[in-house]
C-alpha positions in Angstrom: 0.0 0.0 0.0 1.0 3.6 -0.7 -0.3 6.5 1.2 -0.7 10.0 -0.4 -0.3 12.2 2.6 -1.3 15.4 0.8 -3.8 15.8 -2.0 -6.4 18.4 -2.8 -8.8 16.2 -4.8 -11.8 18.2 -3.6 -10.9 21.3 -5.8 -12.6 22.2 -9.0 -9.9 20.6 -11.1 -11.4 17.3 -10.3 -15.1 18.1 -10.7 -15.5 16.3 -14.0 -13.7 13.0 -13.3 -13.3 12.4 -9.6 -14.6 8.8 -9.7 -12.0 8.0 -12.4 -9.3 9.7 -10.4 -10.1 7.7 -7.4 -10.2 4.5 -9.4 -6.8 5.2 -10.9 -5.4 5.8 -7.4 -6.7 2.5 -6.1 -5.2 0.7 -9.2 -1.9 2.4 -8.5 -1.8 0.9 -5.0 -2.8 4.0 -3.1 -4.6 2.8 0.0 -5.3 6.1 1.7 -5.4 9.8 0.7 -5.1 12.6 3.3 -6.6 15.9 2.3 -5.6 19.3 3.7 -8.1 22.1 3.8 -7.4 25.5 2.2 -9.8 28.0 3.9 -13.3 28.3 5.3 -14.8 28.3 1.8 -13.4 24.8 0.9 -14.4 22.9 4.1 -17.8 21.9 2.6 -16.3 20.5 -0.6 -13.5 18.8 1.4 -16.0 17.0 3.7 -18.3 16.1 0.8 -15.5 14.2 -1.0 -14.3 12.6 2.2 -17.8 11.4 3.0 -18.2 10.0 -0.5 -15.0 8.1 -0.1 -15.2 7.4 3.7 -12.4 5.2 4.9 -10.3 6.1 1.9 -10.0 9.9 2.1 -9.4 11.7 5.3 -9.9 15.4 5.9 -7.7 18.0 7.7 -8.8 21.4 9.0 -6.8 24.5 8.6 -6.2 27.9 7.0 -3.6 27.9 4.3 -1.1 30.8 4.7 -1.8 32.2 1.2 -5.4 32.5 2.3 -4.5 34.7 5.3 -5.6 38.3 4.9 -7.1 41.1 7.0 -10.1 38.9 7.8 -8.1 35.8 8.9 -9.4 35.8 12.5 -13.0 35.5 11.4 -12.0 32.5 9.3 -10.2 30.8 12.2 -13.1 31.6 14.5 -15.5 29.9 12.0 -13.4 26.8 11.8 -12.3 26.1 15.4 -15.8 25.2 16.7 -15.8 22.3 14.1 -13.1 20.7 16.2 -15.3 20.8 19.3 -18.1 18.8 17.5 -18.5 15.2 18.9 -16.8 12.7 16.5 -15.5 15.4 14.1 -13.8 13.8 11.1 -10.6 15.8 11.1 -7.4 13.8 11.4 -4.9 16.7 11.3 -4.6 20.5 11.4 -3.5 21.5 7.9 -2.5 22.9 5.7 -1.0 25.7 7.8 2.3 27.6 7.9 4.0 30.6 6.2 4.3 31.6 2.6 6.2 34.8 1.8 6.8 33.9 -1.9 3.8 35.7 -3.4 3.2 38.5 -0.9 4.6 39.7 2.4 1.7 42.0 3.2 0.2 39.8 5.8 3.4 38.3 7.2 2.5 39.1 10.8 -1.1 37.8 10.3 0.3 34.6 8.9 2.5 34.1 11.9 -0.3 34.7 14.3 -2.6 32.3 12.4 0.1 29.7 12.4 0.6 30.0 16.1 -3.2 29.7 16.7 -3.4 26.6 14.7 -0.3 25.1 16.4 -2.3 25.6 19.6 -5.2 23.7 18.0 -2.9 20.8 17.2 -1.8 20.7 20.8 -5.2 21.2 22.3 -6.9 18.4 20.2 -3.8 16.2 20.0 -3.7 16.2 16.2 -0.8 16.3 13.8 0.2 19.5 12.1 0.8 19.6 8.3 3.0 22.5 7.5 3.4 24.6 4.4 6.5 26.7 4.1 7.6 28.8 1.0 10.3 31.4 1.1 9.9 31.6 4.9 12.2 29.0 6.3 13.9 31.0 9.0 10.7 32.6 10.1 8.9 29.3 10.4 11.9 27.6 12.1 12.0 30.4 14.7 8.3 29.8 15.5 8.7 26.1 15.6 11.5 26.3 18.1 9.1 27.8 20.7 7.2 24.5 20.6 10.2 22.1 20.7 9.4 20.8 24.2 5.8 20.0 23.3 4.1 16.9 21.9 3.7 18.5 18.5 4.0 16.1 15.6 3.3 16.2 11.9 4.7 16.7 8.4 6.8 19.4 6.8 4.9 19.2 3.5 6.5 19.5 0.1 10.1 19.7 1.4 12.5 21.1 -1.2 15.2 22.6 1.1 18.9 22.1 1.5 20.7 19.5 3.6 21.0 22.0 6.4 17.3 22.8 6.2 16.5 19.1 6.5 18.8 18.7 9.4 17.1 21.6 11.3 13.6 20.3 10.5 14.5 16.8 11.5 15.5 18.1 14.9 11.8 18.1 15.6 11.5 14.5 16.4 7.8 14.1 15.8 7.9 15.3 12.2 8.4 13.8 8.8 9.4 15.3 5.5 6.8 15.2 2.8 8.3 14.3 -0.6 6.4 14.8 -3.9 7.0 15.1 -7.6 9.6 17.8 -7.2 12.0 14.9 -6.5 11.6 13.8 -10.2 12.4 17.2 -11.7 15.7 17.3 -13.7 17.2 20.3 -11.7 15.9 19.2 -8.3 18.5 19.2 -5.5 16.4 16.7 -3.5 18.1 13.4 -4.5 21.3 14.6 -3.0 19.6 16.0 0.1 17.7 12.8 0.8 20.9 10.8 1.0 21.3 12.4 4.4 17.7 11.8 5.5 16.7 8.5 7.1 14.0 6.8 5.1 12.2 6.5 8.4 11.6 10.2 8.4 10.0 10.4 4.9 6.4 10.3 3.7 5.0 10.4 0.2 2.6 13.0 -1.2 1.4 14.4 -4.5 0.0 17.9 -3.6 -2.5 17.2 -6.4 -3.5 19.0 -8.6 0.0 20.7 -8.4 3.6 19.5 -8.9 2.9 16.5 -11.1 6.0 14.3 -11.4 7.9 13.3 -14.5 6.5 12.0 -16.9 3.4 14.1 -16.3 5.2 17.4 -15.3 3.1 20.4 -16.3 -0.1 18.5 -16.3 -2.8 18.1 -13.6 -1.4 15.9 -10.8 -3.5 13.2 -9.2 -3.0 10.7 -6.4 -2.1 7.8 -8.7 1.0 9.6 -9.7 2.5 9.1 -6.3 3.9 5.9 -7.6 6.4 7.9 -9.7 7.7 9.6 -6.6 7.8 6.3 -4.8 10.0 4.9 -7.6 12.4 7.8 -7.4 12.6 7.6 -3.6 13.5 3.9 -4.0 16.2 4.7 -6.5 17.7 7.4 -4.3 17.9 5.0 -1.3 18.9 2.0 -3.4 16.1 0.0 -1.9 13.2 -2.0 -3.4 10.0 -0.2 -4.2 8.0 -2.5 -2.0 10.2 -1.8 0.9 10.0 1.9 0.5 6.2 1.7 0.1 6.1 -0.3 3.4 8.4 2.1 5.3 6.7 5.3 4.1 3.3 3.9 4.8 4.3 3.1 8.4 5.8 6.6 8.7 2.5 8.1 7.6 0.5 5.9 10.0 2.8 7.0 12.8 1.9 10.6 12.2 -1.8 10.3 11.6 -2.6 7.4 13.9 0.0 8.3 16.6 1.5 4.8 16.5 
């Protein structure tokens, strides 16, 4: 079994062929798909898909940093009560973090939203799925404030340096999420991963984004996680089946607190 730990199959890109997308994922060996939320407007679509594929797709709740604006507190206030509902379906807080690539206007708001959602993860004992783009030092500084807590989760779409990996892996409850970027010709990830224990890696697609070679530039989907799996196996010099088994156990350790 392969686990896709990060996939947005509830977005409009999949409105026309979601059943076929799910079927292809199953045929590719994907046994579970974890779905991060984007903002308050996407929760309904996220839950609708996860209900339709109950036991196969699992929802997270969070406010994506690029959705943080002047009205971010109202969005957070609308979402948090969902975590207080009996038997809520959310398996993680995500996707949350910092993104200073597109716009730095709401940097301080992003940092505050991130801290509030870290508090959710601790309060509800849920893993945290973290997005970071062009904000590594800022994010690392915030994370250091929580080093002595029970916080666990995934640094999603890791594309950093060996030193970045070392610093992130110092948070013992966290894994690095590896996706199709690993397959890109100019990616530095193959070299970086040689210094990362396989026991700290999980697989993801970030569908519909970051499709791996040979589908680069096209819509990504969960079935394509098998290409990333093959590249990870090549980097580590291990059998595909073994890497699938180890990364699946790693994902379960995060989401099921094994």
